[in-house]
ZAMARGU-4260 file (C-alpha; in steps of 0.2 Angstrom, whole numbers, plus 5000, padded with zeros to 4 digits):
<rodrens>
0) 5000/5000/5002 | 5006/5016/4993 | 4998/5030/5005 | 5002/5026/5024 | 4996/5036/5038
5) 5008/5041/5050 | 4998/5036/5065 | 4982/5026/5060 | 4975/5018/5045 | 4959/5025/5040
10) 4950/5005/5041 | 4956/5003/5057 | 4943/5018/5063 | 4926/5012/5064 | 4916/5022/5055
15) 4904/5028/5069 | 4920/5032/5077 | 4926/5045/5062 | 4908/5052/5064 | 4908/5054/5081
20) 4925/5063/5082 | 4924/5075/5069 | 4903/5077/5075 | 4909/5082/5093 | 4925/5094/5087
25) 4911/5102/5075 | 4896/5105/5088 | 4910/5111/5100 | 4917/5123/5091 | 4934/5117/5097
30) 4948/5113/5082 | 4945/5094/5077 | 4956/5085/5085 | 4959/5072/5071 | 4973/5079/5056
35) 4965/5081/5040 | 4983/5078/5032 | 4980/5059/5038 | 4966/5058/5023 | 4977/5064/5009
40) 4986/5053/4997 | 4999/5063/4987 | 5003/5047/4975 | 4983/5048/4969 | 4983/5053/4951
45) 5001/5047/4947 | 4996/5031/4938 | 4985/5033/4924 | 4984/5046/4914 | 4982/5058/4932
50) 5000/5067/4928 | 5002/5072/4947 | 5018/5071/4956 | 5018/5066/4975 | 5032/5076/4981
55) 5032/5089/4994 | 5026/5108/4993 | 5015/5118/5002 | 4998/5124/4997 | 5002/5136/4981
60) 5021/5137/4985 | 5035/5139/4970 | 5044/5126/4975 | 5036/5105/4972 | 5053/5096/4979
65) 5050/5078/4970 | 5058/5065/4964 | 5061/5064/4943 | 5062/5046/4933 | 5073/5056/4920
70) 5059/5048/4905 | 5051/5059/4890 | 5033/5056/4887 | 5016/5062/4888 | 5013/5053/4904
75) 5032/5058/4912 | 5021/5077/4912 | 5024/5079/4930 | 5042/5072/4931 | 5035/5054/4938
80) 5023/5041/4935 | 5018/5026/4946 | 5023/5013/4935 | 5041/5018/4937 | 5057/5007/4945
85) 5069/5022/4945 | 5073/5038/4948 | 5087/5050/4943 | 5086/5061/4956 | 5073/5075/4965
90) 5072/5091/4957 | 5065/5110/4962 | 5051/5113/4952 | 5037/5101/4944 | 5019/5105/4935
95) 5002/5095/4942 | 4991/5088/4932 | 4996/5096/4916 | 4996/5088/4898 | 5011/5096/4891
100) 5029/5093/4900 | 5040/5105/4907 | 5052/5111/4924 | 5061/5097/4931 | 5073/5112/4937
105) 5087/5111/4948 | 5091/5091/4952 | 5099/5085/4966 | 5103/5064/4968 | 5114/5056/4984
110) 5123/5041/4981 | 5138/5033/4984 | 5143/5027/4968 | 5161/5029/4961 | 5158/5037/4944
115) 5152/5055/4940 | 5138/5054/4926 | 5123/5056/4929 | 5116/5037/4922 | 5127/5029/4935
120) 5118/5040/4948 | 5100/5031/4942 | 5093/5020/4956 | 5078/5008/4956 | 5067/5008/4970
125) 5053/5003/4977 | 5036/5009/4982 | 5036/4998/4997 | 5049/5009/5005 | 5041/5026/4997
130) 5031/5038/5007 | 5020/5053/5005 | 5010/5066/5013 | 5004/5084/5011 | 5021/5093/5013
135) 5033/5078/5014 | 5041/5063/5005 | 5053/5049/5006 | 5060/5035/4997 | 5076/5022/5001
140) 5086/5022/4985 | 5090/5004/4982 | 5107/5004/4975 | 5117/5014/4986 | 5106/5013/5003
145) 5103/5032/5002 | 5085/5036/5014 | 5082/5053/5002 | 5067/5065/5014 | 5059/5080/5007
150) 5049/5093/5013 | 5050/5115/5011 | 5043/5132/5012 | 5036/5141/4999 | 5054/5145/4990
155) 5064/5133/4998 | 5068/5116/4998 | 5076/5105/5012 | 5083/5087/5009 | 5089/5074/5022
160) 5099/5061/5015 | 5101/5045/5028 | 5119/5038/5021 | 5124/5019/5024 | 5142/5019/5032
165) 5151/5021/5018 | 5167/5035/5014 | 5160/5039/4996 | 5145/5049/5000 | 5142/5061/4989
170) 5127/5072/4982 | 5126/5078/4961 | 5119/5094/4956 | 5114/5093/4939 | 5108/5109/4928
175) 5104/5098/4911 | 5091/5090/4916 | 5075/5094/4913 | 5058/5090/4911 | 5057/5089/4891
180) 5067/5107/4889 | 5083/5109/4882 | 5095/5119/4895 | 5100/5136/4883 | 5113/5140/4897
185) 5118/5132/4915 | 5130/5137/4928 | 5136/5131/4945 | 5148/5139/4956 | 5157/5133/4973
190) 5154/5150/4986 | 5162/5143/5000 | 5166/5124/5008 | 5145/5123/5011 | 5138/5135/4997
195) 5134/5130/4978 | 5126/5142/4969 | 5119/5145/4951 | 5105/5145/4936 | 5098/5136/4924
200) 5091/5145/4908 | 5081/5131/4899 | 5067/5132/4882 | 5054/5122/4882 | 5036/5125/4887
205) 5039/5139/4894 | 5051/5145/4880 | 5063/5160/4891 | 5063/5151/4909 | 5079/5156/4920
210) 5079/5149/4940 | 5092/5152/4950 | 5096/5141/4966 | 5107/5144/4983 | 5112/5128/4990
215) 5118/5125/5008 | 5125/5110/5016 | 5124/5106/5035 | 5142/5103/5034 | 5157/5108/5023
220) 5162/5094/5008 | 5179/5085/5005 | 5181/5091/4989 | 5167/5095/4974 | 5168/5090/4956
225) 5164/5102/4943 | 5162/5102/4926 | 5151/5097/4911 | 5144/5080/4906 | 5157/5066/4911
230) 5172/5079/4912 | 5171/5083/4927 | 5188/5092/4940 | 5196/5095/4957 | 5201/5109/4951
235) 5186/5123/4945 | 5176/5133/4955 | 5166/5135/4943 | 5155/5130/4926 | 5145/5138/4915
240) 5136/5128/4899 | 5124/5120/4894 | 5126/5106/4906 | 5134/5111/4921 | 5135/5100/4937
245) 5145/5095/4951 | 5146/5084/4963 | 5151/5085/4981 | 5157/5071/4991 | 5156/5071/5012
250) 5169/5061/5021 | 5163/5047/5032 | 5158/5046/5048 | 5146/5039/5063 | 5134/5056/5060
255) 5129/5047/5042 | 5115/5060/5039 | 5116/5074/5027 | 5102/5089/5028 | 5103/5102/5010
260) 5094/5117/5010 | 5090/5125/4994 | 5081/5142/4990 | 5075/5145/4971 | 5071/5162/4963
265) 5066/5168/4944 | 5075/5184/4949 | 5095/5180/4956 | 5105/5170/4962 | 5105/5184/4979
270) 5088/5182/4979 | 5086/5163/4978 | 5100/5168/4994 | 5086/5178/5004 | 5072/5167/4998
275) 5082/5152/5005 | 5091/5162/5023 | 5070/5169/5026 | 5061/5154/5024 | 5073/5141/5032
280) 5086/5151/5046 | 5091/5134/5054 | 5093/5117/5053 | 5077/5109/5061 | 5071/5096/5046
285) 5057/5090/5057 | 5051/5108/5059 | 5051/5113/5043 | 5040/5096/5040 | 5030/5099/5054
290) 5026/5116/5046 | 5022/5111/5030 | 5010/5098/5037 | 5003/5112/5049 | 5003/5122/5031
295) 4990/5112/5023 | 4981/5106/5040 | 4974/5125/5038 | 4970/5124/5019 | 4963/5108/5023
300) 4950/5113/5038 | 4943/5125/5029 | 4930/5110/5023 | 4924/5099/5038 | 4916/5084/5029
305) 4909/5072/5040 | 4906/5053/5031 | 4902/5035/5037 | 4912/5030/5021 | 4932/5032/5026
310) 4936/5031/5006 | 4925/5048/5005 | 4936/5057/5017 | 4950/5051/5007 | 4946/5056/4989
315) 4938/5071/4998 | 4953/5079/5007 | 4967/5072/4990 | 4956/5081/4981 | 4955/5097/4991
320) 4974/5097/4994 | 4977/5096/4973 | 4967/5111/4970 | 4980/5120/4980 | 4996/5114/4969
325) 4993/5128/4956 | 4993/5141/4953 | 5009/5144/4959 | 5020/5159/4968 | 5031/5167/4956
330) 5041/5181/4966 | 5054/5181/4980 | 5052/5186/4997 | 5057/5203/4993 | 5043/5208/4982
335) 5053/5205/4967 | 5047/5194/4952 | 5051/5191/4934 | 5039/5198/4925 | 5031/5194/4906
340) 5043/5205/4897 | 5060/5195/4904 | 5062/5210/4916 | 5063/5209/4935 | 5050/5221/4943
345) 5044/5224/4960 | 5028/5219/4966 | 5018/5234/4972 | 5009/5224/4989 | 5006/5207/4982
350) 5011/5189/4982 | 5013/5187/4961 | 5007/5169/4953 | 5009/5160/4939 | 5006/5142/4932
355) 4986/5147/4928 | 4977/5134/4917 | 4967/5145/4911 | 4957/5132/4898 | 4953/5120/4914
360) 4952/5129/4928 | 4942/5144/4924 | 4924/5131/4926 | 4928/5126/4945 | 4944/5128/4952
365) 4942/5149/4953 | 4925/5149/4958 | 4931/5136/4972 | 4945/5151/4977 | 4930/5163/4978
370) 4924/5152/4992 | 4939/5146/5003 | 4952/5157/4998 | 4947/5175/4996 | 4961/5180/5002
375) 4974/5171/4986 | 4959/5177/4974 | 4965/5197/4972 | 4984/5193/4971 | 4979/5180/4955
380) 4970/5194/4948 | 4983/5206/4951 | 4995/5195/4942 | 4984/5192/4927 | 4983/5211/4926
385) 5002/5214/4931 | 5006/5200/4917 | 4994/5212/4903 | 5004/5227/4905 | 5022/5220/4904
390) 5014/5207/4889 | 5002/5215/4881 | 4988/5204/4886 | 4980/5196/4898 | 4987/5178/4900
395) 4981/5160/4890 | 4991/5149/4898 | 5006/5157/4908 | 5020/5145/4913 | 5034/5154/4924
400) 5030/5170/4914 | 5030/5165/4898 | 5015/5164/4888 | 5014/5146/4882 | 4997/5151/4871
405) 4992/5134/4876 | 4972/5130/4872 | 4958/5143/4865 | 4948/5155/4872 | 4954/5172/4883
410) 4950/5161/4899 | 4958/5177/4911 | 4944/5185/4910 | 4930/5174/4917 | 4942/5173/4934
415) 4944/5190/4936 | 4924/5197/4931 | 4918/5184/4943 | 4931/5192/4958 | 4924/5206/4952
420) 4907/5205/4952 | 4908/5194/4968 | 4914/5210/4977 | 4932/5207/4976 | 4945/5224/4976
425) 4962/5227/4977 | 4962/5229/4958 | 4958/5244/4946 | 4941/5239/4936 | 4942/5249/4922
430) 4961/5243/4919 | 4953/5224/4920 | 4940/5230/4909 | 4953/5239/4895 | 4965/5222/4897
435) 4950/5212/4893 | 4944/5222/4877 | 4962/5221/4872 | 4960/5202/4874 | 4944/5201/4867
440) 4950/5213/4849 | 4967/5205/4845 | 4970/5198/4829 | 4978/5181/4833 | 4970/5165/4833
445) 4954/5167/4822 | 4947/5183/4832 | 4949/5193/4818 | 4934/5188/4809 | 4926/5195/4824
450) 4935/5213/4822 | 4938/5212/4805 | 4956/5216/4809 | 4967/5215/4791 | 4981/5199/4793
455) 4997/5205/4806 | 5010/5209/4788 | 5025/5193/4790 | 5042/5198/4787 | 5050/5199/4772
460) 5048/5192/4758 | 5031/5186/4762 | 5019/5199/4755 | 5033/5211/4750 | 5035/5217/4732
465) 5055/5214/4733 | 5056/5196/4737 | 5072/5189/4738 | 5074/5177/4726 | 5081/5158/4730
470) 5102/5157/4724 | 5104/5149/4710 | 5111/5135/4719 | 5094/5129/4725 | 5086/5129/4707
475) 5090/5119/4692 | 5079/5121/4676 | 5069/5105/4683 | 5059/5109/4698 | 5045/5095/4703
480) 5034/5092/4717 | 5044/5085/4733 | 5027/5075/4741 | 5016/5066/4729 | 5011/5051/4742
485) 5012/5049/4757 | 5021/5031/4761 | 5024/5028/4782 | 5023/5038/4799 | 5012/5046/4808
490) 5000/5060/4802 | 4989/5075/4808 | 4977/5089/4804 | 4985/5104/4805 | 4987/5122/4799
495) 5000/5126/4784 | 5006/5141/4775 | 4995/5136/4761 | 4975/5138/4763 | 4975/5119/4756
500) 4985/5110/4764 | 4980/5105/4780 | 4986/5087/4781 | 5002/5082/4787 | 5015/5068/4791
505) 5024/5073/4808 | 5039/5063/4815 | 5050/5071/4835 | 5066/5070/4839 | 5057/5056/4854
510) 5068/5041/4852 | 5077/5040/4837 | 5066/5027/4831 | 5051/5040/4824 | 5050/5042/4803
515) 5041/5050/4790 | 5042/5041/4775 | 5036/5049/4757 | 5036/5048/4736 | 5039/5065/4726
520) 5034/5066/4711 | 5040/5054/4697 | 5054/5058/4687 | 5056/5061/4667 | 5064/5047/4659
525) 5077/5061/4652 | 5086/5072/4661 | 5097/5085/4653 | 5102/5093/4669 | 5114/5087/4682
530) 5102/5093/4696 | 5084/5090/4700 | 5074/5101/4715 | 5062/5096/4724 | 5050/5106/4733
535) 5034/5104/4745 | 5026/5113/4760 | 5033/5111/4778 | 5032/5115/4794 | 5047/5114/4810
540) 5041/5117/4826 | 5055/5134/4834 | 5049/5133/4852 | 5057/5117/4860 | 5076/5120/4855
545) 5087/5115/4842 | 5085/5094/4838 | 5093/5085/4824 | 5086/5076/4810 | 5092/5067/4795
550) 5086/5065/4781 | 5089/5053/4767 | 5083/5047/4748 | 5080/5031/4740 | 5088/5027/4757
555) 5106/5038/4756 | 5109/5051/4770 | 5111/5065/4760 | 5106/5080/4775 | 5107/5081/4794
560) 5095/5098/4800 | 5092/5105/4816 | 5075/5112/4820 | 5072/5131/4823 | 5080/5136/4842
565) 5067/5152/4839 | 5057/5159/4827 | 5070/5172/4823 | 5079/5157/4813 | 5067/5161/4800
570) 5079/5152/4785 | 5091/5141/4782 | 5100/5127/4770 | 5115/5116/4772 | 5123/5109/4761
575) 5125/5090/4756 | 5139/5079/4746 | 5140/5082/4726 | 5134/5100/4726 | 5118/5095/4736
580) 5106/5105/4744 | 5091/5109/4757 | 5083/5122/4763 | 5069/5131/4771 | 5062/5148/4767
585) 5049/5152/4783 | 5032/5160/4774 | 5021/5159/4792 | 5023/5160/4807 | 5009/5155/4818
590) 5004/5160/4836 | 5013/5145/4844 | 5028/5153/4837 | 5033/5138/4825 | 5039/5139/4806
595) 5028/5134/4790 | 5035/5136/4773 | 5043/5128/4759 | 5056/5116/4759 | 5068/5115/4745
600) 5080/5099/4738 | 5090/5098/4727 | 5101/5083/4723 | 5112/5077/4708 | 5102/5067/4696
605) 5115/5053/4694 | 5107/5049/4714 | 5093/5047/4707 | 5083/5036/4695 | 5073/5042/4680
610) 5055/5038/4678 | 5053/5034/4696 | 5051/5046/4711 | 5062/5048/4726 | 5059/5040/4742
615) 5062/5053/4756 | 5065/5048/4775 | 5067/5060/4789 | 5070/5053/4805 | 5071/5062/4823
620) 5085/5060/4833 | 5085/5054/4850 | 5083/5071/4859 | 5069/5066/4873 | 5059/5081/4865
625) 5042/5082/4856 | 5051/5094/4845 | 5043/5090/4827 | 5045/5091/4807 | 5030/5092/4796
630) 5030/5086/4778 | 5013/5090/4773 | 5004/5078/4760 | 5001/5091/4747 | 5008/5090/4729
635) 5013/5106/4720 | 5010/5111/4704 | 5009/5127/4693 | 4995/5137/4696 | 4987/5152/4703
640) 4974/5153/4719 | 4964/5173/4721 | 4953/5171/4736 | 4944/5183/4746 | 4955/5186/4763
645) 4945/5194/4777 | 4951/5209/4783 | 4945/5227/4783 | 4958/5242/4782 | 4959/5261/4778
650) 4969/5270/4766 | 4969/5291/4765 | 4952/5285/4774 | 4944/5274/4761 | 4939/5257/4768
655) 4949/5245/4758 | 4947/5226/4758 | 4961/5211/4753 | 4962/5199/4740 | 4975/5186/4744
660) 4985/5178/4728 | 4995/5160/4730 | 5007/5154/4716 | 5013/5138/4717 | 5029/5141/4706
665) 5039/5124/4700 | 5054/5133/4691 | 5067/5143/4690 | 5066/5159/4701 | 5054/5169/4689
670) 5047/5187/4689 | 5027/5193/4691 | 5016/5204/4690 | 4997/5205/4699 | 4986/5218/4696
675) 4968/5222/4699 | 4957/5238/4696 | 4960/5248/4711 | 4975/5243/4718 | 4993/5244/4718
680) 5003/5233/4705 | 5012/5219/4714 | 5029/5215/4702 | 5039/5201/4711 | 5050/5187/4711
685) 5043/5170/4714 | 5053/5156/4721 | 5051/5138/4720 | 5036/5133/4731 | 5022/5142/4736
690) 5021/5160/4733 | 5009/5171/4743 | 5003/5192/4740 | 4990/5200/4743 | 4981/5216/4737
695) 4973/5229/4743 | 4954/5235/4734 | 4941/5247/4738 | 4929/5240/4749 | 4914/5232/4743
700) 4896/5233/4750 | 4887/5219/4739 | 4894/5205/4730 | 4905/5213/4715 | 4913/5202/4702
705) 4931/5209/4696 | 4946/5200/4687 | 4964/5197/4692 | 4978/5201/4679 | 4994/5188/4683
710) 5006/5187/4672 | 5022/5176/4673 | 5038/5177/4665 | 5038/5169/4648 | 5019/5167/4649
715) 5007/5177/4642 | 4995/5184/4655 | 4980/5176/4663 | 4966/5186/4670 | 4957/5176/4682
720) 4940/5178/4688 | 4933/5183/4707 | 4918/5186/4714 | 4923/5201/4728 | 4914/5199/4744
725) 4908/5212/4756 | 4920/5212/4772 | 4909/5210/4788 | 4910/5203/4805 | 4908/5184/4805
730) 4897/5178/4818 | 4910/5163/4822 | 4925/5157/4816 | 4927/5150/4800 | 4935/5131/4800
735) 4943/5131/4782 | 4953/5147/4790 | 4958/5143/4807 | 4958/5126/4816 | 4950/5120/4832
740) 4934/5135/4825 | 4919/5127/4835 | 4929/5126/4851 | 4936/5143/4849 | 4920/5152/4847
745) 4910/5144/4858 | 4924/5146/4874 | 4927/5166/4866 | 4907/5167/4866 | 4908/5163/4885
750) 4922/5175/4889 | 4913/5189/4879 | 4896/5187/4891 | 4910/5189/4906 | 4917/5205/4897
755) 4897/5213/4895 | 4894/5209/4911 | 4908/5218/4920 | 4904/5232/4906 | 4888/5232/4913
760) 4893/5235/4933 | 4904/5247/4925 | 4888/5258/4918 | 4898/5254/4898 | 4883/5253/4888
765) 4888/5253/4871 | 4902/5238/4875 | 4889/5228/4885 | 4877/5227/4869 | 4893/5224/4857
770) 4898/5209/4870 | 4883/5203/4872 | 4878/5201/4854 | 4896/5191/4852 | 4891/5180/4867
775) 4875/5175/4855 | 4889/5169/4843 | 4888/5152/4849 | 4869/5152/4839 | 4880/5153/4822
780) 4889/5136/4823 | 4873/5125/4829 | 4865/5117/4814 | 4847/5112/4818 | 4846/5097/4805
785) 4860/5088/4815 | 4857/5095/4832 | 4877/5098/4833 | 4887/5112/4835 | 4896/5111/4819
790) 4911/5119/4808 | 4906/5133/4796 | 4918/5137/4781 | 4924/5154/4776 | 4909/5155/4764
795) 4896/5149/4777 | 4893/5131/4771 | 4895/5116/4784 | 4910/5105/4784 | 4908/5090/4775
800) 4909/5076/4778 | 4904/5075/4797 | 4902/5061/4812 | 4898/5069/4828 | 4907/5055/4836
805) 4923/5059/4828 | 4938/5069/4835 | 4956/5072/4834 | 4968/5082/4842 | 4970/5100/4834
810) 4956/5098/4821 | 4945/5112/4810 | 4934/5110/4823 | 4936/5103/4838 | 4949/5104/4855
815) 4952/5086/4862 | 4934/5083/4857 | 4919/5080/4844 | 4902/5087/4841 | 4894/5076/4856
820) 4905/5084/4868 | 4907/5101/4862 | 4887/5104/4859 | 4884/5108/4876 | 4897/5121/4879
825) 4884/5136/4883 | 4884/5136/4901 | 4881/5157/4900 | 4864/5153/4891 | 4857/5135/4893
830) 4842/5143/4890 | 4847/5148/4871 | 4854/5132/4870 | 4835/5124/4877 | 4827/5134/4863
835) 4839/5130/4846 | 4836/5113/4852 | 4816/5114/4851 | 4814/5115/4867 | 4816/5106/4887
840) 4811/5087/4879 | 4822/5088/4866 | 4834/5094/4875 | 4833/5080/4887 | 4833/5068/4874
845) 4849/5073/4866 | 4856/5076/4884 | 4852/5055/4886 | 4856/5052/4870 | 4872/5059/4875
850) 4876/5048/4891 | 4867/5032/4884 | 4874/5029/4868 | 4891/5017/4868 | 4908/5025/4874
855) 4916/5013/4859 | 4927/5025/4852 | 4937/5014/4842 | 4939/5022/4824 | 4934/5040/4828
860) 4953/5048/4831 | 4951/5053/4850 | 4967/5058/4858 | 4967/5050/4876 | 4959/5066/4883
865) 4943/5060/4877 | 4941/5047/4892 | 4933/5045/4909 | 4919/5040/4895 | 4899/5039/4901
870) 4893/5037/4886 | 4900/5050/4874 | 4901/5062/4890 | 4920/5064/4892 | 4922/5069/4913
875) 4942/5065/4908 | 4942/5083/4897 | 4936/5100/4905 | 4923/5107/4892 | 4911/5092/4897
880) 4912/5096/4917 | 4896/5106/4918 | 4885/5095/4907 | 4878/5084/4919 | 4872/5100/4928
885) 4862/5102/4912 | 4847/5095/4919 | 4844/5107/4931 | 4840/5117/4917 | 4824/5110/4911
890) 4815/5101/4926 | 4823/5086/4929 | 4837/5089/4942 | 4836/5071/4949 | 4845/5067/4933
895) 4857/5078/4938 | 4859/5070/4955 | 4859/5049/4948 | 4873/5058/4935 | 4883/5067/4945
900) 4883/5053/4959 | 4888/5041/4947 | 4901/5050/4937 | 4909/5054/4958 | 4908/5035/4960
905) 4916/5029/4944 | 4929/5041/4941 | 4938/5047/4957 | 4945/5031/4966 | 4959/5030/4981
910) 4975/5023/4975 | 4987/5030/4959 | 4974/5026/4945 | 4961/5035/4955 | 4958/5050/4941
915) 4951/5047/4924 | 4961/5061/4915 | 4974/5074/4917 | 4972/5084/4936 | 4974/5099/4927
920) 4979/5109/4939 | 4968/5108/4952 | 4951/5106/4939 | 4947/5088/4940 | 4950/5088/4960
925) 4938/5103/4960 | 4923/5097/4951 | 4924/5084/4964 | 4928/5097/4980 | 4910/5107/4973
930) 4900/5091/4967 | 4903/5080/4983 | 4895/5095/4993 | 4881/5095/4982 | 4886/5110/4972
935) 4894/5118/4954 | 4894/5133/4945 | 4888/5130/4927 | 4893/5149/4924 | 4908/5150/4930
940) 4906/5169/4933 | 4887/5172/4937 | 4886/5172/4954 | 4877/5154/4956 | 4878/5137/4960
945) 4868/5120/4952 | 4865/5107/4964 | 4868/5088/4963 | 4868/5076/4974 | 4877/5078/4991
950) 4890/5066/4994 | 4894/5067/5013 | 4885/5068/5028 | 4888/5084/5035 | 4902/5097/5027
955) 4906/5114/5035 | 4914/5127/5025 | 4922/5142/5033 | 4919/5155/5021 | 4927/5170/5031
960) 4924/5181/5044 | 4919/5170/5055 | 4906/5163/5047 | 4900/5144/5041 | 4893/5137/5029
965) 4884/5121/5033 | 4877/5105/5021 | 4870/5090/5027 | 4861/5077/5018 | 4849/5065/5030
970) 4849/5048/5024 | 4862/5048/5013 | 4870/5034/5008 | 4879/5024/4989 | 4859/5020/4987
975) 4852/5037/4992 | 4858/5049/4982 | 4840/5059/4974 | 4836/5074/4984 | 4819/5070/4992
980) 4818/5090/5000 | 4829/5103/5004 | 4828/5116/5015 | 4840/5134/5016 | 4840/5142/5032
985) 4827/5134/5038 | 4816/5140/5024 | 4809/5126/5009 | 4819/5125/4996 | 4811/5122/4979
990) 4823/5126/4964 | 4839/5117/4960 | 4854/5130/4963 | 4857/5144/4976 | 4868/5159/4976
995) 4887/5163/4981 | 4877/5177/4992 | 4870/5164/4997 | 4883/5152/5003 | 4895/5166/5010
1000) 4885/5176/5021 | 4885/5160/5031 | 4868/5147/5035 | 4865/5130/5033 | 4859/5120/5018
1005) 4850/5104/5022 | 4845/5089/5012 | 4834/5072/5014 | 4839/5060/5001 | 4834/5045/4997
1010) 4834/5031/4984 | 4821/5035/4972 | 4820/5050/4962 | 4806/5064/4968 | 4802/5071/4953
1015) 4793/5084/4960 | 4808/5093/4967 | 4816/5109/4960 | 4807/5104/4945 | 4793/5121/4942
1020) 4794/5131/4930 | 4801/5145/4940 | 4816/5132/4946 | 4827/5135/4932 | 4843/5144/4937
1025) 4847/5159/4928 | 4853/5160/4909 | 4855/5175/4897 | 4845/5175/4880 | 4850/5189/4865
1030) 4841/5196/4860 | 4830/5199/4874 | 4815/5185/4875 | 4803/5180/4887 | 4810/5161/4895
</rodrens>
């Protein structure tokens, strides 16, 4: 058993005794004698796809001191997975439950090994000799027989190593190590006989992360070997590079215990030292461990639970624990922090936070914080506003002050709006409102289809008249399409530099075994030229560091190239043997900083087979990285595509709209002229591959046929017709112009509703009207003929073919889901969705179908995030989290009660595999924390909580100000899950919702439970929770 409470085991305590202990304590008003930390199992979620870590942290702390297995891969995002049998060390930063990997900074590993290489320090371990509790972790390293114990404060980690009798005790500090990131610069320095400092700069999910550290040992080391990799020397006092590390040796003695305390900072070494000395001034490990435990106890006691089922106590308090591992503190003891602009700032009176998994946590975790963490809410909002001041926009998914732009939406908005509308202060609401608008009016992620913003200009040569031609060495008289047919490798749908190229082969630099293979256009039988040039559309990752890829043709190696280190390395070339050249010219930089454009390969004819296609293969290195190269499954051929481009601009006060001209060119660099009436003529040089240009013409107010003249060198001018369409704001994101279009449209509508409520509260009528209209944009993607939210193209047609069960990771329509799961993502206007579906009975019937159909996803392309299935309801992914509560809106709350109870019983279990999906920085657990109380915020910013099925006999919630809100459930049991009646503060309650004000003023919510539905409770016409309908209509 991996979870071992330090004093008593829960199964040894009779259920009635558990009830009596807690009930007596609550009734007397005295502190509970039963420590709640004993019910927390940090190993829950470390197996399966939970992605949690078991190590030591304090609530919302900057340090997460936890073991590292040293493995890449999705299930090791936290650095640890319960399937592991070996560890490489213990680092000071970790992520809790995310679907992307990073951190793992400042790795320490004790050993008795005689070698210096980090892999030789890897040690097996047994789970039977591993223990975790809030604020503490321990394990026995089987190889060296060293017992490792870890605890921490907010900004410092504390290690206690107990060595066996030996003269070879040592500690490795490894600054190369990180979880799926790339060290850019590392530095270690011996400052004194027991003090070591340094830093680690890395490029990963957070593209520019800086971690400084200061480590004090409890006794001087006898010697120190400093260096890089396997090259270590006793004479060096410091080392700088990509692989700096040190091994510190301690003489044998009867006292086999060595203590190490490590402060970290994102600001400086001096900041790390201040943090360390302020938070751990002495050497009492047990006192620090006890303080960490007490910090957790204080937080956990904000919700005191009574249950006759001990397993529910463990599940509940483990879930509550998980909600407090993120967001994380990101600032020093003196108030300094590193901001979104990369500069150091002084906090004006608030604690700065980062690690906001907002696409997940805006739904329930942040509303939970407004109940039990009111002292942190204002600081979190101020952190987001500071991020906007420093980086221009509110955060999307910030990690270590870096904007990762992960997931869709601008979900800092509902968090800030919810806080303001609930009365939280400490920030300027007008500044917050302006920051919200900036996020809503960005020219990115499809939002320009709302704002009519013209596309942002790309650096030359993309939209320029003075395009730089490819050098003659790249081209030849014979240019062929470099892709004709995919042969082998992973495929995925993705965006590219070409409007028609949406499917790609993808290869990653993970294990040295991944490869993609394809065939080119067939060569002619007779070739007069000495070289042949192939050109294809490609994508190159630019945010994971530079990783090596090898390209071979017909089985022979020709080129070794690296992915881009950052988005500024747009164009490159590598030389091969016998005059061969491989080049890449970027035409598009996407929101993630990745590059897309033409890849051009020049090979000698002597290496090829006339009359046959060449077989090209790219293999990624063993780089333990998700770094990638894409080859798009699109065959270039000489042609011109002319399309309406969305965007409205003004020139000399005259509105102008854009025409996009894409010319596919297979040949040597050539001149081109593009002209139409009312536009400046474009004269440019064409390169082999795709060439993209824009013309601006006077804006039209109705569909107008025009002619575009295209003349290429040596060819007669061609007259290309185009039906010029008026540019108007779209009420949706078009699927043929933007991936994840349905998900973005729906998530943006939620955010826009929140902005409207802020505008209303601030007396801004015009903005209120605008954003309420945008909040109704979800209606534009509802297809009444199928009953689903569907992708719609630029021209207004539906995306075909359509299968509501189909999903991939990133597709034109949905984010990690399908139409069945996303059709319900209208939490701000459930009544409006009910009306779209034809009424309450049709809505409820559709909901029934969601939960009752087959969960077999074979052949649907579903990613692993689509998990925790009841029918096609996917509890393992956050967009579904409110769906079971939607029956409350159509007079069937007993179905909500049945389903929410089923979800709690099925998908929240003890043990490492206790979660059905990623923990996602507390959102998965926040759903349970609230739902087990019998409430959940369907709309995360309207101040209401819909009622489900309470799990506990009693819950006392400390809502601050000396007030308590108590929830009781008479007769509750596994079978008695249906509400028979309810009272709020003694008065009958016959509606399936309460308000935030009801909760925060203190009081009592009493349920009587039974084993059969009471279809009369909460089902009246006046009972449904509040909901927006736009335009203003009667419900």
